[in-house]
ZAMARGU-4260 file (C-alpha; in steps of 0.2 Angstrom, whole numbers, plus 5000, padded with zeros to 4 digits):
<rodrens>
0) 5165/4891/5121 | 5178/4904/5127 | 5176/4914/5142 | 5190/4926/5138 | 5206/4915/5136
5) 5220/4927/5132 | 5237/4922/5125 | 5253/4933/5124 | 5255/4930/5105 | 5243/4921/5093
10) 5236/4922/5075 | 5220/4931/5072 | 5211/4935/5056 | 5208/4951/5047 | 5197/4954/5032
15) 5201/4968/5020 | 5190/4975/5006 | 5195/4968/4990 | 5191/4971/4972 | 5172/4969/4967
20) 5168/4967/4986 | 5177/4950/4987 | 5186/4945/5003 | 5204/4946/5003 | 5211/4937/5018
25) 5226/4942/5028 | 5235/4934/5043 | 5245/4944/5056 | 5252/4941/5073 | 5243/4951/5087
30) 5247/4955/5105 | 5236/4950/5120 | 5224/4965/5117 | 5216/4956/5102 | 5199/4948/5105
35) 5199/4930/5111 | 5194/4916/5099 | 5186/4899/5104 | 5200/4888/5112 | 5198/4876/5097
40) 5205/4889/5086 | 5220/4893/5097 | 5237/4883/5099 | 5253/4881/5091 | 5248/4865/5081
45) 5233/4874/5073 | 5236/4885/5058 | 5225/4898/5051 | 5221/4898/5032 | 5208/4912/5032
50) 5195/4921/5043 | 5185/4904/5045 | 5197/4890/5043 | 5210/4882/5055 | 5219/4865/5051
55) 5229/4855/5064 | 5244/4844/5060 | 5233/4829/5060 | 5222/4836/5046 | 5207/4840/5057
60) 5198/4855/5049 | 5190/4868/5060 | 5178/4879/5051 | 5170/4894/5059 | 5151/4898/5058
65) 5149/4917/5058 | 5130/4918/5060 | 5121/4914/5076 | 5111/4898/5074 | 5094/4900/5081
70) 5088/4883/5075 | 5089/4888/5056 | 5104/4876/5053 | 5116/4890/5047 | 5130/4882/5058
75) 5129/4868/5046 | 5125/4876/5029 | 5137/4890/5030 | 5153/4880/5035 | 5148/4867/5021
80) 5149/4882/5008 | 5167/4884/5014 | 5171/4866/5015 | 5165/4863/4997 | 5177/4876/4990
85) 5191/4870/5001 | 5188/4852/4996 | 5188/4846/5014 | 5183/4830/5020 | 5166/4834/5029
90) 5169/4819/5041 | 5185/4827/5047 | 5177/4845/5049 | 5172/4852/5066 | 5161/4868/5066
95) 5165/4881/5079 | 5154/4896/5083 | 5164/4912/5080 | 5156/4924/5090 | 5157/4943/5085
100) 5172/4947/5074 | 5176/4966/5076 | 5192/4976/5074 | 5197/4994/5077 | 5196/5005/5061
105) 5202/5022/5068 | 5190/5021/5083 | 5176/5013/5072 | 5171/4995/5071 | 5177/4985/5056
110) 5167/4969/5056 | 5180/4955/5053 | 5167/4942/5047 | 5156/4953/5037 | 5137/4952/5040
115) 5133/4942/5056 | 5114/4940/5058 | 5104/4924/5061 | 5086/4919/5059 | 5081/4933/5047
120) 5082/4923/5031 | 5097/4932/5024 | 5112/4921/5030 | 5114/4910/5015 | 5111/4923/5002
125) 5123/4935/5010 | 5136/4922/5013 | 5135/4914/4996 | 5149/4923/4987 | 5160/4928/5003
130) 5161/4911/5010 | 5165/4902/4994 | 5179/4915/4992 | 5185/4911/5009 | 5186/4893/5005
135) 5194/4895/4989 | 5207/4906/4997 | 5211/4892/5009 | 5212/4880/4995 | 5224/4891/4985
140) 5236/4892/5000 | 5237/4873/5002 | 5240/4871/4983 | 5254/4884/4984 | 5262/4875/4999
145) 5262/4859/4990 | 5269/4866/4974 | 5283/4874/4984 | 5287/4858/4993 | 5288/4846/4978
150) 5293/4859/4964 | 5277/4856/4953 | 5267/4871/4947 | 5251/4874/4957 | 5240/4873/4942
155) 5245/4855/4940 | 5239/4850/4957 | 5222/4847/4963 | 5213/4846/4980 | 5202/4831/4984
160) 5194/4827/5001 | 5207/4834/5012 | 5222/4830/5001 | 5232/4839/4988 | 5236/4827/4974
165) 5251/4828/4962 | 5250/4822/4944 | 5260/4807/4949 | 5248/4802/4962 | 5257/4808/4977
170) 5245/4814/4991 | 5248/4827/5004 | 5236/4829/5018 | 5230/4846/5022 | 5237/4844/5040
175) 5255/4841/5033 | 5254/4857/5023 | 5245/4869/5035 | 5260/4876/5043 | 5268/4881/5027
180) 5252/4887/5019 | 5248/4899/5034 | 5265/4908/5030 | 5260/4912/5012 | 5253/4928/5007
185) 5237/4928/4997 | 5236/4934/4979 | 5231/4952/4975 | 5216/4945/4966 | 5203/4932/4973
190) 5207/4914/4968 | 5195/4907/4956 | 5179/4898/4962 | 5174/4880/4958 | 5162/4877/4944
195) 5145/4871/4951 | 5148/4854/4942 | 5162/4851/4954 | 5152/4853/4970 | 5153/4838/4982
200) 5145/4845/4997 | 5133/4859/4991 | 5117/4851/4986 | 5120/4835/4996 | 5111/4830/5013
205) 5120/4834/5029 | 5113/4832/5047 | 5114/4847/5059 | 5132/4849/5064 | 5126/4851/5082
210) 5113/4837/5082 | 5123/4824/5093 | 5127/4837/5106 | 5109/4843/5106 | 5101/4826/5108
215) 5113/4820/5121 | 5111/4836/5131 | 5129/4842/5129 | 5125/4858/5120 | 5128/4873/5131
220) 5116/4888/5128 | 5120/4905/5134 | 5109/4902/5149 | 5121/4887/5154 | 5136/4898/5155
225) 5143/4906/5171 | 5158/4915/5177 | 5164/4908/5194 | 5162/4925/5203 | 5146/4931/5194
230) 5131/4937/5203 | 5114/4932/5197 | 5102/4946/5193 | 5083/4944/5192 | 5072/4958/5189
235) 5054/4965/5194 | 5049/4975/5179 | 5036/4989/5180 | 5019/4982/5173 | 5018/4997/5161
240) 5032/5002/5150 | 5030/5020/5153 | 5026/5018/5172 | 5036/5024/5187 | 5041/5017/5203
245) 5033/5027/5217 | 5038/5016/5233 | 5051/5003/5236 | 5056/4994/5252 | 5070/4982/5251
250) 5072/4978/5269 | 5066/4960/5268 | 5075/4957/5252 | 5092/4962/5258 | 5089/4950/5273
255) 5088/4935/5262 | 5104/4925/5263 | 5115/4927/5248 | 5106/4944/5242 | 5120/4957/5240
260) 5112/4972/5231 | 5096/4979/5224 | 5098/4991/5209 | 5085/5001/5200 | 5085/5003/5181
265) 5076/5015/5170 | 5075/5016/5151 | 5088/5028/5144 | 5080/5044/5137 | 5082/5046/5118
270) 5088/5028/5115 | 5079/5018/5102 | 5067/5004/5107 | 5076/4988/5109 | 5093/4996/5113
275) 5089/5000/5131 | 5078/4994/5146 | 5061/4991/5140 | 5052/4997/5156 | 5058/5003/5173
280) 5064/4988/5184 | 5071/4984/5200 | 5085/4971/5200 | 5090/4959/5214 | 5108/4953/5213
285) 5113/4938/5223 | 5125/4924/5224 | 5114/4911/5216 | 5097/4910/5207 | 5087/4904/5221
290) 5092/4918/5233 | 5089/4931/5219 | 5071/4924/5216 | 5068/4924/5234 | 5074/4941/5236
295) 5063/4948/5222 | 5048/4940/5229 | 5051/4950/5245 | 5052/4967/5237 | 5039/4979/5242
300) 5035/4989/5226 | 5022/5001/5221 | 5021/5006/5202 | 5011/5020/5194 | 5005/5018/5176
305) 5009/5031/5163 | 4998/5035/5148 | 4998/5016/5143 | 4988/5012/5158 | 4972/5013/5149
310) 4977/5003/5134 | 4967/4988/5128 | 4969/4977/5113 | 4950/4975/5110 | 4949/4994/5110
315) 4964/4995/5098 | 4954/4983/5086 | 4939/4993/5087 | 4949/5009/5083 | 4956/5000/5068
320) 4939/4994/5062 | 4933/5012/5064 | 4947/5019/5054 | 4944/5007/5040 | 4926/5011/5040
325) 4928/5029/5039 | 4933/5042/5026 | 4950/5047/5034 | 4965/5048/5023 | 4977/5034/5026
330) 4993/5037/5036 | 5003/5031/5020 | 4997/5026/5003 | 5009/5012/5000 | 5005/5008/4982
335) 4993/5016/4969 | 4994/5009/4951 | 4981/5011/4938 | 4964/5018/4943 | 4955/5008/4956
340) 4940/5021/4957 | 4937/5020/4938 | 4938/5001/4939 | 4925/5000/4952 | 4913/5008/4939
345) 4916/4994/4927 | 4914/4980/4940 | 4904/4965/4935 | 4907/4958/4952 | 4913/4965/4968
350) 4919/4956/4984 | 4924/4963/5001 | 4930/4955/5017 | 4939/4960/5033 | 4952/4949/5042
355) 4958/4952/5060 | 4974/4945/5067 | 4979/4946/5085 | 4995/4952/5095 | 5008/4939/5096
360) 5023/4935/5108 | 5039/4927/5103 | 5038/4913/5116 | 5056/4908/5114 | 5062/4891/5122
365) 5077/4900/5130 | 5071/4915/5141 | 5081/4931/5139 | 5098/4931/5148 | 5115/4938/5147
370) 5132/4935/5155 | 5144/4950/5156 | 5161/4953/5164 | 5167/4971/5164 | 5185/4975/5166
375) 5194/4991/5165 | 5199/4988/5147 | 5188/4974/5142 | 5170/4968/5141 | 5166/4950/5139
380) 5149/4944/5136 | 5140/4927/5132 | 5123/4931/5125 | 5110/4923/5115 | 5108/4936/5101
385) 5103/4935/5083 | 5113/4951/5079 | 5130/4952/5089 | 5134/4968/5080 | 5119/4976/5086
390) 5123/4970/5104 | 5140/4977/5102 | 5133/4994/5099 | 5123/4993/5115 | 5139/4988/5125
395) 5150/5001/5117 | 5138/5015/5121 | 5136/5010/5139 | 5155/5006/5142 | 5164/5018/5130
400) 5176/5004/5126 | 5186/5003/5110 | 5179/4991/5096 | 5192/4977/5099 | 5189/4978/5118
405) 5172/4971/5117 | 5171/4952/5115 | 5154/4944/5112 | 5152/4925/5112 | 5136/4918/5104
410) 5133/4899/5108 | 5118/4890/5100 | 5103/4901/5103 | 5087/4893/5110 | 5075/4901/5098
415) 5075/4919/5091 | 5060/4923/5080 | 5065/4941/5079 | 5065/4944/5098 | 5084/4943/5099
420) 5087/4956/5086 | 5083/4968/5101 | 5095/4969/5116 | 5086/4977/5130 | 5091/4962/5141
425) 5110/4966/5136 | 5108/4984/5141 | 5101/4978/5158 | 5116/4966/5161 | 5129/4979/5157
430) 5121/4992/5168 | 5120/4980/5182 | 5138/4974/5180 | 5143/4992/5181 | 5133/4995/5196
435) 5139/4979/5205 | 5157/4980/5200 | 5156/4962/5197 | 5152/4950/5183 | 5133/4948/5182
440) 5121/4935/5174 | 5104/4942/5170 | 5091/4929/5170 | 5073/4932/5165 | 5059/4921/5171
445) 5046/4914/5159 | 5033/4926/5166 | 5044/4941/5162 | 5047/4934/5144 | 5029/4934/5141
450) 5025/4950/5150 | 5039/4961/5143 | 5041/4956/5125 | 5042/4967/5109 | 5026/4960/5102
455) 5020/4958/5085 | 5005/4970/5085 | 4988/4965/5080 | 4981/4970/5063 | 4965/4972/5053
460) 4964/4970/5034 | 4950/4976/5023 | 4951/4970/5005 | 4940/4974/4990 | 4941/4966/4974
465) 4934/4970/4957 | 4930/4956/4944 | 4927/4961/4926 | 4915/4952/4914 | 4929/4940/4908
470) 4931/4934/4926 | 4948/4943/4927 | 4954/4952/4943 | 4952/4970/4937 | 4956/4979/4953
475) 4961/4976/4971 | 4961/4988/4986 | 4968/4983/5002 | 4968/4993/5018 | 4977/4988/5034
480) 4977/4996/5051 | 4990/4992/5064 | 5003/4999/5076 | 5020/4999/5067 | 5034/4988/5074
485) 5046/5002/5069 | 5038/5015/5081 | 5051/5022/5093 | 5066/5015/5083 | 5072/5030/5074
490) 5063/5027/5058 | 5055/5042/5049 | 5036/5043/5049 | 5035/5040/5031 | 5043/5023/5032
495) 5034/5016/5047 | 5023/5006/5036 | 5038/4995/5030 | 5036/4983/5045 | 5018/4981/5041
500) 5016/4980/5022 | 5026/4976/5007 | 5025/4988/4992 | 5021/4974/4979 | 5014/4958/4988
505) 5003/4946/4979 | 4993/4949/4969 | 4999/4967/4966 | 5010/4964/4951 | 4996/4954/4943
510) 4982/4967/4945 | 4981/4982/4933 | 4973/4993/4946 | 4980/4991/4963 | 4979/5001/4979
515) 4987/4998/4996 | 4984/5009/5011 | 4991/5009/5029 | 4982/5017/5044 | 4993/5019/5059
520) 4987/5014/5077 | 4995/5022/5092 | 5001/5010/5105 | 5013/5011/5120 | 5015/4992/5121
525) 5032/4988/5114 | 5033/4980/5097 | 5047/4973/5087 | 5052/4961/5073 | 5043/4944/5072
530) 5047/4929/5062 | 5039/4931/5045 | 5034/4949/5046 | 5026/4957/5036 | 5022/4942/5025
535) 5014/4932/5039 | 4999/4943/5042 | 4997/4949/5024 | 4998/4932/5016 | 4984/4926/5027
540) 4972/4940/5022 | 4977/4940/5003 | 4977/4921/5001 | 4961/4919/5010 | 4953/4932/5000
545) 4959/4924/4983 | 4950/4908/4989 | 4934/4918/4993 | 4935/4925/4975 | 4936/4908/4968
550) 4921/4903/4978 | 4911/4917/4972 | 4916/4913/4954 | 4912/4895/4957 | 4929/4890/4951
555) 4943/4878/4957 | 4954/4889/4968 | 4969/4882/4960 | 4963/4886/4943 | 4959/4904/4949
560) 4977/4906/4956 | 4985/4899/4940 | 4973/4910/4929 | 4978/4926/4939 | 4997/4921/4937
565) 4995/4919/4918 | 5009/4914/4907 | 5027/4912/4914 | 5035/4929/4914 | 5046/4940/4924
570) 5037/4955/4932 | 5047/4969/4940 | 5046/4972/4959 | 5052/4986/4970 | 5071/4987/4972
575) 5075/4979/4955 | 5068/4962/4960 | 5057/4952/4950 | 5042/4940/4952 | 5044/4924/4941
580) 5026/4918/4939 | 5032/4902/4931 | 5041/4897/4947 | 5027/4902/4958 | 5015/4892/4947
585) 5027/4877/4948 | 5027/4876/4967 | 5008/4877/4966 | 5007/4863/4954 | 5018/4852/4964
590) 5008/4853/4980 | 4992/4851/4971 | 4998/4835/4962 | 5005/4828/4978 | 4989/4831/4988
595) 4978/4825/4974 | 4969/4842/4971 | 4959/4834/4957 | 4948/4827/4971 | 4945/4844/4979
600) 4926/4843/4976 | 4924/4825/4979 | 4934/4822/4995 | 4924/4821/5011 | 4938/4831/5019
605) 4943/4849/5015 | 4957/4854/5004 | 4965/4871/5005 | 4979/4879/4995 | 4990/4895/4996
610) 5006/4902/4988 | 5018/4917/4991 | 5035/4923/4987 | 5049/4931/4997 | 5064/4939/4990
615) 5067/4928/4975 | 5060/4912/4984 | 5043/4904/4981 | 5032/4893/4992 | 5015/4884/4992
620) 5005/4874/5004 | 4991/4862/5001 | 4982/4855/5017 | 4969/4842/5020 | 4958/4844/5035
625) 4943/4836/5042 | 4930/4841/5055 | 4926/4827/5068 | 4912/4836/5078 | 4920/4851/5085
630) 4937/4844/5083 | 4948/4850/5069 | 4960/4836/5062 | 4974/4841/5050 | 4976/4826/5040
635) 4990/4830/5028 | 5001/4845/5024 | 5012/4847/5009 | 5024/4861/5006 | 5034/4865/4990
640) 5048/4878/4990 | 5060/4885/4977 | 5075/4894/4984 | 5087/4893/4970 | 5102/4883/4974
645) 5100/4872/4989 | 5115/4871/5001 | 5109/4857/5012 | 5092/4849/5006 | 5090/4840/5023
650) 5092/4856/5032 | 5080/4865/5020 | 5067/4852/5023 | 5069/4854/5042 | 5067/4873/5040
655) 5051/4871/5030 | 5043/4858/5041 | 5048/4868/5056 | 5041/4884/5050 | 5025/4876/5044
660) 5022/4869/5061 | 5026/4885/5069 | 5014/4894/5058 | 5000/4882/5061 | 5003/4883/5080
665) 5002/4902/5079 | 4986/4901/5068 | 4977/4889/5079 | 4979/4895/5096 | 4991/4910/5099
670) 4985/4927/5105 | 4991/4941/5116 | 4978/4952/5125 | 4981/4968/5133 | 4970/4975/5147
675) 4974/4991/5157 | 4990/4992/5148 | 4996/4975/5154 | 4998/4959/5144 | 4987/4946/5151
680) 4997/4930/5146 | 5011/4925/5158 | 5015/4907/5153 | 5013/4893/5140 | 4997/4889/5149
685) 4990/4906/5144 | 4998/4906/5127 | 4997/4888/5122 | 5007/4881/5108 | 4999/4868/5097
690) 4999/4851/5104 | 5005/4836/5095 | 4986/4830/5093 | 4982/4847/5084 | 4996/4846/5072
695) 4999/4834/5057 | 5009/4818/5059 | 5021/4824/5045 | 5024/4839/5034 | 5029/4833/5017
700) 5042/4844/5009 | 5046/4846/4991 | 5061/4856/4986 | 5064/4862/4968 | 5081/4859/4961
705) 5088/4875/4954 | 5105/4883/4949 | 5101/4901/4953 | 5109/4909/4968 | 5102/4903/4984
710) 5088/4913/4993 | 5084/4913/5011 | 5072/4900/5019 | 5072/4902/5038 | 5054/4908/5037
715) 5049/4905/5019 | 5036/4892/5024 | 5027/4903/5037 | 5015/4914/5027 | 5005/4901/5017
720) 5002/4888/5031 | 4988/4898/5039 | 4978/4903/5024 | 4980/4885/5017 | 4973/4878/5033
725) 4958/4891/5034 | 4954/4887/5016 | 4954/4869/5020 | 4943/4872/5035 | 4930/4881/5024
730) 4928/4866/5013 | 4927/4854/5027 | 4915/4864/5037 | 4907/4878/5026 | 4914/4891/5039
735) 4925/4905/5033 | 4937/4910/5046 | 4943/4928/5044 | 4949/4930/5062 | 4964/4922/5071
740) 4967/4912/5082 | 4958/4900/5071 | 4951/4887/5084 | 4943/4900/5094 | 4934/4908/5079
745) 4929/4892/5072 | 4921/4886/5087 | 4912/4902/5089 | 4905/4901/5071 | 4901/4882/5071
</rodrens>
């Protein structure tokens, strides 16, 4: 990972807009002012063949991974898309994290690598066309170089596993052609892409490109990086985001050996949440971490709460329940199809239920941190971010530097879950580097990570269903009360619901009369994006309720779901998307067969099932659980996913298994509570992740082979794990859990 290596002349890459949105790759020489690339991509013996590909004279292929890898495997899957089109030998490929790619477009940023966002489920869908085109462009250059060398038309040559092969059998390694290929101009129209039948890497298993480095302890996360002259900064944040500092005494702090400076920070007025300091803070800057921590402990601070000082999560829940019980109009009527009120008068049966879910923290393994060096004409950062382009906007605003003067390196990220889509900690680091006139490494402690997060707000869901005399779902009315994660982020009031609800979640497209209402709660506690939002909370309520409907109808819950889905068909959704009921029914059938659902009434254990769809991808879970006294034992978990074309089946299985375990852990134990405006949890002891004993020994993953364009999968398996578990618990214990965390509620009801 580079810390700002600069050469007098070197190649760097530029992506221009091409026809039909394709990438047209150019190579030009640039002076030292250009942003640095990782050392592995520099040098006279390494030749660039596009924005992502470098080949050395020995044939070693270096492929850049543009999106931050937060554990989602994109550092493997994205380069494999390129490598397949390039016909590279994967055993001879090294993957390099590219960091932020930005160029100057008349004072505005031009993103060299296109979209650069990790951990949101969009990496592969967004890359599918662009990265294939990048690989095809590099392959085209190699073919042209070989054609010129031997005087054979390029269309008579072919690429195979790191070689260009002539009709007479002669083979030319990519390394021997790279220098010539790098001097050839690209065609005016994009080179043709491979036919799917020719894929050699796409659809085949591959281990994580970083696996060996991770398990041997060689991986360097951002928290491991350090400039030799950088100061370490630790902070004492105000307990209340809207509080104020009324007294400060730094005498004892400045007496600590190694402590050099104490700096006060405040949120910048008018800046969106997540782009500036979350709460007033006092930073201690020292020569090492120990001195900084000792100095912080000796600060004498007095804080005064703002309006948030009276906030309480239990009171917010009661406010939500009161809103849903009253007759007040919703903040937003999200969807209203058919006539729910008329349908109520035709009800043969009616069912109502309320589901409550807690506030959640991100609890990332790597605490927030940022390393920054500010020079007169350059900012260099090493930061664990999911969105380096958003981090760039924070740095540019605070420094005023030109686009190409800001270099952001992104090593492997120790967990994101949406927390690192915000950059308050980056703002802190830049402010402190300016104040100290020295490089600074901001380091949060675990206590701060829990106490000053951008949380997922708690929510209350109230659902009413109308069943007609033919046992069909005639109407569905769902009301939700929550504090929007988009509040304070520059989003218009009529769109604040979009972080909390979808316009057409299950079973909306299947019900002739459907109404969805959202009621806004006011909260000063910072909220932000969370892995699986808004699907996570909505699927728990909806799929638990479908199970309750099946129970009331005295029907097999699988048959109830399949009956509601009906015959395979395409149903229109918001934004031009569709729901393929056949694909959803298929993943349901797969998990049911594997877990032997036919025995759901005869087994002594409980079986539960749930399904969902997200942006063209389909998922279902089936779970077998047993009660051993007051102990819940998850015996088996099966998950089936259909994401269209699979790039790396092994990586997909890892994502599905990991998301399943994450969702189960959240459902079993996790809850953030707020009292007096302060979050009460400060460590994993207060916010326990599920233990190995609580979780299943294995998650069996079934992937559906498909030739459709790939859909995202990083959190696809999150929404259905919790409702499948709750439904299994009901059959094992006869206790219906409508409140999370599940274990606390289950023990209360037993």
